[in-house]
N, CA, C and O atoms as a Maestro MAE file, in Angstrom:
{
 s_m_m2io_version
 :::
 2.0.0
}

f_m_ct {
 s_m_title
 :::
 protein
 m_atom[220] {
  # First column is atom index #
  i_m_mmod_type
  r_m_x_coord
  r_m_y_coord
  r_m_z_coord
  i_m_residue_number
  s_m_chain_name
  s_m_pdb_residue_name
  s_m_pdb_atom_name
  i_m_atomic_number
  :::
  1 25 -73.190 9.892 122.618 1 A "MET " " N  " 7
  2 3 -71.695 10.356 123.065 1 A "MET " " CA " 6
  3 2 -70.509 9.354 122.394 1 A "MET " " C  " 6
  4 15 -70.706 8.179 122.086 1 A "MET " " O  " 8
  5 25 -69.418 9.978 122.259 2 A "ARG " " N  " 7
  6 3 -68.433 8.928 122.041 2 A "ARG " " CA " 6
  7 2 -67.591 9.030 122.989 2 A "ARG " " C  " 6
  8 15 -67.246 10.167 123.308 2 A "ARG " " O  " 8
  9 25 -67.122 8.070 123.580 3 A "ILE " " N  " 7
  10 3 -66.312 7.836 125.093 3 A "ILE " " CA " 6
  11 2 -64.991 6.908 124.734 3 A "ILE " " C  " 6
  12 15 -65.089 5.815 124.176 3 A "ILE " " O  " 8
  13 25 -63.960 7.405 125.068 4 A "TYR " " N  " 7
  14 3 -62.613 6.722 124.970 4 A "TYR " " CA " 6
  15 2 -62.387 6.289 126.551 4 A "TYR " " C  " 6
  16 15 -62.374 7.164 127.416 4 A "TYR " " O  " 8
  17 25 -62.196 4.791 126.907 5 A "LEU " " N  " 7
  18 3 -61.928 4.276 128.202 5 A "LEU " " CA " 6
  19 2 -60.398 4.035 128.306 5 A "LEU " " C  " 6
  20 15 -59.830 3.587 127.310 5 A "LEU " " O  " 8
  21 25 -59.747 4.272 129.334 6 A "HIS " " N  " 7
  22 3 -58.382 3.689 129.458 6 A "HIS " " CA " 6
  23 2 -58.629 3.327 130.723 6 A "HIS " " C  " 6
  24 15 -59.476 3.835 131.458 6 A "HIS " " O  " 8
  25 25 -57.609 2.112 131.083 7 A "SER " " N  " 7
  26 3 -57.253 1.495 132.184 7 A "SER " " CA " 6
  27 2 -55.846 1.533 132.587 7 A "SER " " C  " 6
  28 15 -55.028 1.155 131.749 7 A "SER " " O  " 8
  29 25 -55.425 1.931 133.740 8 A "ILE " " N  " 7
  30 3 -54.011 1.707 134.399 8 A "ILE " " CA " 6
  31 2 -54.219 1.092 135.698 8 A "ILE " " C  " 6
  32 15 -54.951 1.531 136.585 8 A "ILE " " O  " 8
  33 25 -53.571 0.127 135.732 9 A "GLY " " N  " 7
  34 3 -53.187 -0.535 137.023 9 A "GLY " " CA " 6
  35 2 -53.431 -2.073 136.796 9 A "GLY " " C  " 6
  36 15 -53.146 -2.613 135.727 9 A "GLY " " O  " 8
  37 25 -53.922 -2.679 137.758 10 A "CYS " " N  " 7
  38 3 -54.123 -4.166 137.936 10 A "CYS " " CA " 6
  39 2 -55.454 -4.626 137.149 10 A "CYS " " C  " 6
  40 15 -56.319 -3.825 136.795 10 A "CYS " " O  " 8
  41 25 -55.511 -6.010 136.920 11 A "ARG " " N  " 7
  42 3 -56.499 -6.830 136.070 11 A "ARG " " CA " 6
  43 2 -57.738 -6.658 136.578 11 A "ARG " " C  " 6
  44 15 -58.671 -7.036 135.870 11 A "ARG " " O  " 8
  45 25 -57.985 -6.166 137.663 12 A "LEU " " N  " 7
  46 3 -59.329 -5.546 138.411 12 A "LEU " " CA " 6
  47 2 -59.670 -4.552 137.513 12 A "LEU " " C  " 6
  48 15 -60.606 -4.726 136.733 12 A "LEU " " O  " 8
  49 25 -59.041 -3.560 137.526 13 A "ASN " " N  " 7
  50 3 -59.329 -2.293 136.597 13 A "ASN " " CA " 6
  51 2 -59.614 -2.747 135.275 13 A "ASN " " C  " 6
  52 15 -60.662 -2.294 134.815 13 A "ASN " " O  " 8
  53 25 -58.943 -3.548 134.512 14 A "GLN " " N  " 7
  54 3 -59.297 -3.906 133.189 14 A "GLN " " CA " 6
  55 2 -60.723 -4.612 133.152 14 A "GLN " " C  " 6
  56 15 -61.526 -4.296 132.275 14 A "GLN " " O  " 8
  57 25 -61.000 -5.474 134.015 15 A "SER " " N  " 7
  58 3 -62.139 -6.075 134.341 15 A "SER " " CA " 6
  59 2 -63.389 -4.940 134.373 15 A "SER " " C  " 6
  60 15 -64.485 -5.002 133.815 15 A "SER " " O  " 8
  61 25 -62.873 -3.971 135.157 16 A "GLU " " N  " 7
  62 3 -64.023 -2.843 135.451 16 A "GLU " " CA " 6
  63 2 -64.299 -2.091 134.203 16 A "GLU " " C  " 6
  64 15 -65.413 -1.834 133.748 16 A "GLU " " O  " 8
  65 25 -62.765 -1.665 133.540 17 A "ILE " " N  " 7
  66 3 -63.219 -0.823 132.331 17 A "ILE " " CA " 6
  67 2 -64.075 -1.647 131.370 17 A "ILE " " C  " 6
  68 15 -64.855 -1.081 130.604 17 A "ILE " " O  " 8
  69 25 -63.937 -3.033 131.399 18 A "GLU " " N  " 7
  70 3 -64.582 -3.964 130.368 18 A "GLU " " CA " 6
  71 2 -66.173 -3.697 130.338 18 A "GLU " " C  " 6
  72 15 -66.953 -3.279 129.482 18 A "GLU " " O  " 8
  73 25 -66.299 -4.175 131.796 19 A "THR " " N  " 7
  74 3 -68.039 -3.903 132.487 19 A "THR " " CA " 6
  75 2 -68.170 -2.558 131.887 19 A "THR " " C  " 6
  76 15 -68.725 -2.475 130.792 19 A "THR " " O  " 8
  77 25 -67.755 -1.567 132.434 20 A "MET " " N  " 7
  78 3 -68.208 -0.092 132.109 20 A "MET " " CA " 6
  79 2 -68.505 -0.059 130.519 20 A "MET " " C  " 6
  80 15 -69.614 0.332 130.154 20 A "MET " " O  " 8
  81 25 -67.648 -0.414 129.671 21 A "GLY " " N  " 7
  82 3 -67.640 -0.208 128.428 21 A "GLY " " CA " 6
  83 2 -68.988 -0.881 127.852 21 A "GLY " " C  " 6
  84 15 -69.660 -0.361 126.961 21 A "GLY " " O  " 8
  85 25 -69.322 -2.214 128.533 22 A "ARG " " N  " 7
  86 3 -70.437 -2.897 128.098 22 A "ARG " " CA " 6
  87 2 -71.737 -1.922 128.369 22 A "ARG " " C  " 6
  88 15 -72.611 -1.657 127.543 22 A "ARG " " O  " 8
  89 25 -71.650 -1.448 129.741 23 A "GLN " " N  " 7
  90 3 -72.835 -0.563 130.080 23 A "GLN " " CA " 6
  91 2 -72.924 0.336 129.445 23 A "GLN " " C  " 6
  92 15 -74.025 0.572 128.948 23 A "GLN " " O  " 8
  93 25 -71.700 1.307 129.164 24 A "LEU " " N  " 7
  94 3 -71.969 2.420 128.068 24 A "LEU " " CA " 6
  95 2 -72.691 2.115 127.018 24 A "LEU " " C  " 6
  96 15 -73.774 2.654 126.791 24 A "LEU " " O  " 8
  97 25 -72.136 1.175 126.236 25 A "LEU " " N  " 7
  98 3 -72.521 0.538 124.783 25 A "LEU " " CA " 6
  99 2 -74.199 0.161 124.893 25 A "LEU " " C  " 6
  100 15 -74.979 0.421 123.978 25 A "LEU " " O  " 8
  101 25 -74.561 -0.422 126.029 26 A "ALA " " N  " 7
  102 3 -75.941 -0.577 126.111 26 A "ALA " " CA " 6
  103 2 -76.986 0.675 126.570 26 A "ALA " " C  " 6
  104 15 -78.213 0.589 126.522 26 A "ALA " " O  " 8
  105 25 -76.298 1.736 126.979 27 A "GLN " " N  " 7
  106 3 -77.072 3.014 127.090 27 A "GLN " " CA " 6
  107 2 -77.125 3.742 125.881 27 A "GLN " " C  " 6
  108 15 -77.789 4.770 125.745 27 A "GLN " " O  " 8
  109 25 -76.396 3.193 124.955 28 A "GLY " " N  " 7
  110 3 -76.209 4.081 123.347 28 A "GLY " " CA " 6
  111 2 -75.041 4.583 123.428 28 A "GLY " " C  " 6
  112 15 -74.895 4.956 122.264 28 A "GLY " " O  " 8
  113 25 -74.047 4.879 123.992 29 A "HIS " " N  " 7
  114 3 -72.953 5.354 123.812 29 A "HIS " " CA " 6
  115 2 -71.870 4.580 122.608 29 A "HIS " " C  " 6
  116 15 -71.918 3.373 122.371 29 A "HIS " " O  " 8
  117 25 -70.994 5.462 121.988 30 A "GLU " " N  " 7
  118 3 -70.229 4.943 121.524 30 A "GLU " " CA " 6
  119 2 -68.610 4.756 121.927 30 A "GLU " " C  " 6
  120 15 -68.000 5.820 122.042 30 A "GLU " " O  " 8
  121 25 -67.947 3.690 122.123 31 A "ILE " " N  " 7
  122 3 -66.666 3.403 122.648 31 A "ILE " " CA " 6
  123 2 -65.826 3.706 121.319 31 A "ILE " " C  " 6
  124 15 -66.011 3.158 120.232 31 A "ILE " " O  " 8
  125 25 -64.845 4.707 121.619 32 A "VAL " " N  " 7
  126 3 -63.816 4.886 120.596 32 A "VAL " " CA " 6
  127 2 -62.352 4.663 120.984 32 A "VAL " " C  " 6
  128 15 -62.024 4.736 122.168 32 A "VAL " " O  " 8
  129 25 -61.597 4.435 120.167 33 A "ALA " " N  " 7
  130 3 -60.090 3.987 120.281 33 A "ALA " " CA " 6
  131 2 -59.259 4.823 120.226 33 A "ALA " " C  " 6
  132 15 -58.053 4.580 120.232 33 A "ALA " " O  " 8
  133 25 -59.883 6.214 120.149 34 A "ASP " " N  " 7
  134 3 -58.597 7.429 120.053 34 A "ASP " " CA " 6
  135 2 -59.137 8.482 121.071 34 A "ASP " " C  " 6
  136 15 -60.293 8.822 120.817 34 A "ASP " " O  " 8
  137 25 -58.737 8.910 121.853 35 A "SER " " N  " 7
  138 3 -59.051 9.961 122.546 35 A "SER " " CA " 6
  139 2 -59.505 11.229 122.118 35 A "SER " " C  " 6
  140 15 -60.535 11.796 122.483 35 A "SER " " O  " 8
  141 25 -58.625 11.645 121.288 36 A "ALA " " N  " 7
  142 3 -58.883 12.858 120.280 36 A "ALA " " CA " 6
  143 2 -59.997 12.776 119.826 36 A "ALA " " C  " 6
  144 15 -60.457 13.908 119.677 36 A "ALA " " O  " 8
  145 25 -61.004 11.636 119.380 37 A "SER " " N  " 7
  146 3 -62.340 11.676 118.628 37 A "SER " " CA " 6
  147 2 -63.149 11.509 119.675 37 A "SER " " C  " 6
  148 15 -64.291 11.710 119.263 37 A "SER " " O  " 8
  149 25 -63.166 11.206 120.991 38 A "ALA " " N  " 7
  150 3 -63.993 11.369 121.952 38 A "ALA " " CA " 6
  151 2 -64.697 12.428 122.587 38 A "ALA " " C  " 6
  152 15 -64.001 13.434 122.726 38 A "ALA " " O  " 8
  153 25 -65.873 12.519 123.019 39 A "ASP " " N  " 7
  154 3 -66.495 13.742 123.404 39 A "ASP " " CA " 6
  155 2 -66.008 13.744 125.174 39 A "ASP " " C  " 6
  156 15 -65.883 14.768 125.847 39 A "ASP " " O  " 8
  157 25 -65.798 12.389 125.646 40 A "LYS " " N  " 7
  158 3 -65.524 12.173 126.936 40 A "LYS " " CA " 6
  159 2 -64.569 11.074 127.294 40 A "LYS " " C  " 6
  160 15 -64.705 9.951 126.809 40 A "LYS " " O  " 8
  161 25 -63.636 11.360 128.105 41 A "VAL " " N  " 7
  162 3 -62.743 10.433 128.371 41 A "VAL " " CA " 6
  163 2 -62.782 9.939 129.760 41 A "VAL " " C  " 6
  164 15 -62.922 10.721 130.700 41 A "VAL " " O  " 8
  165 25 -62.647 8.491 129.941 42 A "ILE " " N  " 7
  166 3 -62.751 7.852 131.381 42 A "ILE " " CA " 6
  167 2 -61.370 7.156 131.596 42 A "ILE " " C  " 6
  168 15 -60.832 6.435 130.756 42 A "ILE " " O  " 8
  169 25 -60.868 7.460 132.817 43 A "ILE " " N  " 7
  170 3 -59.582 6.620 133.179 43 A "ILE " " CA " 6
  171 2 -59.694 6.241 134.471 43 A "ILE " " C  " 6
  172 15 -59.875 6.916 135.485 43 A "ILE " " O  " 8
  173 25 -59.524 4.716 134.262 44 A "ASN " " N  " 7
  174 3 -60.031 4.110 135.366 44 A "ASN " " CA " 6
  175 2 -58.548 3.559 135.834 44 A "ASN " " C  " 6
  176 15 -57.850 2.812 135.147 44 A "ASN " " O  " 8
  177 25 -58.174 4.114 137.241 45 A "THR " " N  " 7
  178 3 -56.927 3.657 137.655 45 A "THR " " CA " 6
  179 2 -56.878 3.385 139.273 45 A "THR " " C  " 6
  180 15 -57.758 3.934 139.936 45 A "THR " " O  " 8
  181 25 -55.871 2.542 139.979 46 A "CYS " " N  " 7
  182 3 -55.946 2.273 141.354 46 A "CYS " " CA " 6
  183 2 -54.568 2.609 142.226 46 A "CYS " " C  " 6
  184 15 -53.409 2.402 141.867 46 A "CYS " " O  " 8
  185 25 -54.933 3.062 143.207 47 A "ALA " " N  " 7
  186 3 -53.650 3.544 143.969 47 A "ALA " " CA " 6
  187 2 -53.445 2.722 145.199 47 A "ALA " " C  " 6
  188 15 -52.769 3.134 146.141 47 A "ALA " " O  " 8
  189 25 -54.224 1.179 145.179 48 A "VAL " " N  " 7
  190 3 -54.268 0.560 146.336 48 A "VAL " " CA " 6
  191 2 -53.194 -0.775 146.071 48 A "VAL " " C  " 6
  192 15 -52.548 -1.235 147.013 48 A "VAL " " O  " 8
  193 25 -53.099 -1.270 144.839 49 A "THR " " N  " 7
  194 3 -52.444 -2.237 144.237 49 A "THR " " CA " 6
  195 2 -51.356 -2.529 144.780 49 A "THR " " C  " 6
  196 15 -51.219 -3.670 145.222 49 A "THR " " O  " 8
  197 25 -50.363 -1.634 144.882 50 A "ALA " " N  " 7
  198 3 -48.770 -1.725 145.253 50 A "ALA " " CA " 6
  199 2 -49.039 -2.164 146.869 50 A "ALA " " C  " 6
  200 15 -48.576 -3.241 147.247 50 A "ALA " " O  " 8
  201 25 -49.742 -1.371 147.745 51 A "GLU " " N  " 7
  202 3 -49.752 -1.728 149.218 51 A "GLU " " CA " 6
  203 2 -50.601 -2.903 149.290 51 A "GLU " " C  " 6
  204 15 -50.356 -3.314 150.425 51 A "GLU " " O  " 8
  205 25 -51.468 -3.715 148.768 52 A "ALA " " N  " 7
  206 3 -52.276 -4.565 148.723 52 A "ALA " " CA " 6
  207 2 -51.310 -6.022 148.468 52 A "ALA " " C  " 6
  208 15 -51.499 -7.102 149.027 52 A "ALA " " O  " 8
  209 25 -50.266 -5.705 147.487 53 A "ALA " " N  " 7
  210 3 -49.553 -6.765 147.228 53 A "ALA " " CA " 6
  211 2 -48.168 -6.693 148.192 53 A "ALA " " C  " 6
  212 15 -47.279 -7.524 148.005 53 A "ALA " " O  " 8
  213 25 -48.058 -5.853 149.033 54 A "LYS " " N  " 7
  214 3 -47.216 -6.161 150.189 54 A "LYS " " CA " 6
  215 2 -47.627 -7.127 151.081 54 A "LYS " " C  " 6
  216 15 -46.891 -7.973 151.589 54 A "LYS " " O  " 8
  217 25 -49.063 -6.966 151.305 55 A "ASP " " N  " 7
  218 3 -49.731 -8.032 152.417 55 A "ASP " " CA " 6
  219 2 -49.757 -9.262 151.919 55 A "ASP " " C  " 6
  220 15 -50.213 -10.189 152.588 55 A "ASP " " O  " 8
  :::
 }
 m_bond[219] {
  # First column is bond index #
  i_m_from
  i_m_to
  i_m_order
  :::
  1 1 2 1
  2 2 3 1
  3 3 4 2
  4 3 5 1
  5 5 6 1
  6 6 7 1
  7 7 8 2
  8 7 9 1
  9 9 10 1
  10 10 11 1
  11 11 12 2
  12 11 13 1
  13 13 14 1
  14 14 15 1
  15 15 16 2
  16 15 17 1
  17 17 18 1
  18 18 19 1
  19 19 20 2
  20 19 21 1
  21 21 22 1
  22 22 23 1
  23 23 24 2
  24 23 25 1
  25 25 26 1
  26 26 27 1
  27 27 28 2
  28 27 29 1
  29 29 30 1
  30 30 31 1
  31 31 32 2
  32 31 33 1
  33 33 34 1
  34 34 35 1
  35 35 36 2
  36 35 37 1
  37 37 38 1
  38 38 39 1
  39 39 40 2
  40 39 41 1
  41 41 42 1
  42 42 43 1
  43 43 44 2
  44 43 45 1
  45 45 46 1
  46 46 47 1
  47 47 48 2
  48 47 49 1
  49 49 50 1
  50 50 51 1
  51 51 52 2
  52 51 53 1
  53 53 54 1
  54 54 55 1
  55 55 56 2
  56 55 57 1
  57 57 58 1
  58 58 59 1
  59 59 60 2
  60 59 61 1
  61 61 62 1
  62 62 63 1
  63 63 64 2
  64 63 65 1
  65 65 66 1
  66 66 67 1
  67 67 68 2
  68 67 69 1
  69 69 70 1
  70 70 71 1
  71 71 72 2
  72 71 73 1
  73 73 74 1
  74 74 75 1
  75 75 76 2
  76 75 77 1
  77 77 78 1
  78 78 79 1
  79 79 80 2
  80 79 81 1
  81 81 82 1
  82 82 83 1
  83 83 84 2
  84 83 85 1
  85 85 86 1
  86 86 87 1
  87 87 88 2
  88 87 89 1
  89 89 90 1
  90 90 91 1
  91 91 92 2
  92 91 93 1
  93 93 94 1
  94 94 95 1
  95 95 96 2
  96 95 97 1
  97 97 98 1
  98 98 99 1
  99 99 100 2
  100 99 101 1
  101 101 102 1
  102 102 103 1
  103 103 104 2
  104 103 105 1
  105 105 106 1
  106 106 107 1
  107 107 108 2
  108 107 109 1
  109 109 110 1
  110 110 111 1
  111 111 112 2
  112 111 113 1
  113 113 114 1
  114 114 115 1
  115 115 116 2
  116 115 117 1
  117 117 118 1
  118 118 119 1
  119 119 120 2
  120 119 121 1
  121 121 122 1
  122 122 123 1
  123 123 124 2
  124 123 125 1
  125 125 126 1
  126 126 127 1
  127 127 128 2
  128 127 129 1
  129 129 130 1
  130 130 131 1
  131 131 132 2
  132 131 133 1
  133 133 134 1
  134 134 135 1
  135 135 136 2
  136 135 137 1
  137 137 138 1
  138 138 139 1
  139 139 140 2
  140 139 141 1
  141 141 142 1
  142 142 143 1
  143 143 144 2
  144 143 145 1
  145 145 146 1
  146 146 147 1
  147 147 148 2
  148 147 149 1
  149 149 150 1
  150 150 151 1
  151 151 152 2
  152 151 153 1
  153 153 154 1
  154 154 155 1
  155 155 156 2
  156 155 157 1
  157 157 158 1
  158 158 159 1
  159 159 160 2
  160 159 161 1
  161 161 162 1
  162 162 163 1
  163 163 164 2
  164 163 165 1
  165 165 166 1
  166 166 167 1
  167 167 168 2
  168 167 169 1
  169 169 170 1
  170 170 171 1
  171 171 172 2
  172 171 173 1
  173 173 174 1
  174 174 175 1
  175 175 176 2
  176 175 177 1
  177 177 178 1
  178 178 179 1
  179 179 180 2
  180 179 181 1
  181 181 182 1
  182 182 183 1
  183 183 184 2
  184 183 185 1
  185 185 186 1
  186 186 187 1
  187 187 188 2
  188 187 189 1
  189 189 190 1
  190 190 191 1
  191 191 192 2
  192 191 193 1
  193 193 194 1
  194 194 195 1
  195 195 196 2
  196 195 197 1
  197 197 198 1
  198 198 199 1
  199 199 200 2
  200 199 201 1
  201 201 202 1
  202 202 203 1
  203 203 204 2
  204 203 205 1
  205 205 206 1
  206 206 207 1
  207 207 208 2
  208 207 209 1
  209 209 210 1
  210 210 211 1
  211 211 212 2
  212 211 213 1
  213 213 214 1
  214 214 215 1
  215 215 216 2
  216 215 217 1
  217 217 218 1
  218 218 219 1
  219 219 220 2
  :::
 }
}
């Protein structure tokens, strides 16, 4: 399956999406650079960062 990965948010999100990409590749999926050519799109985002940064 062709999968497009997109991360919005903090550096942790970027690390998580990179890990997810490696796992998907190991399972035989193809990571694509364009969402239009993907069978599935995965968007990783975070709603906690702004509140956590205040603390």
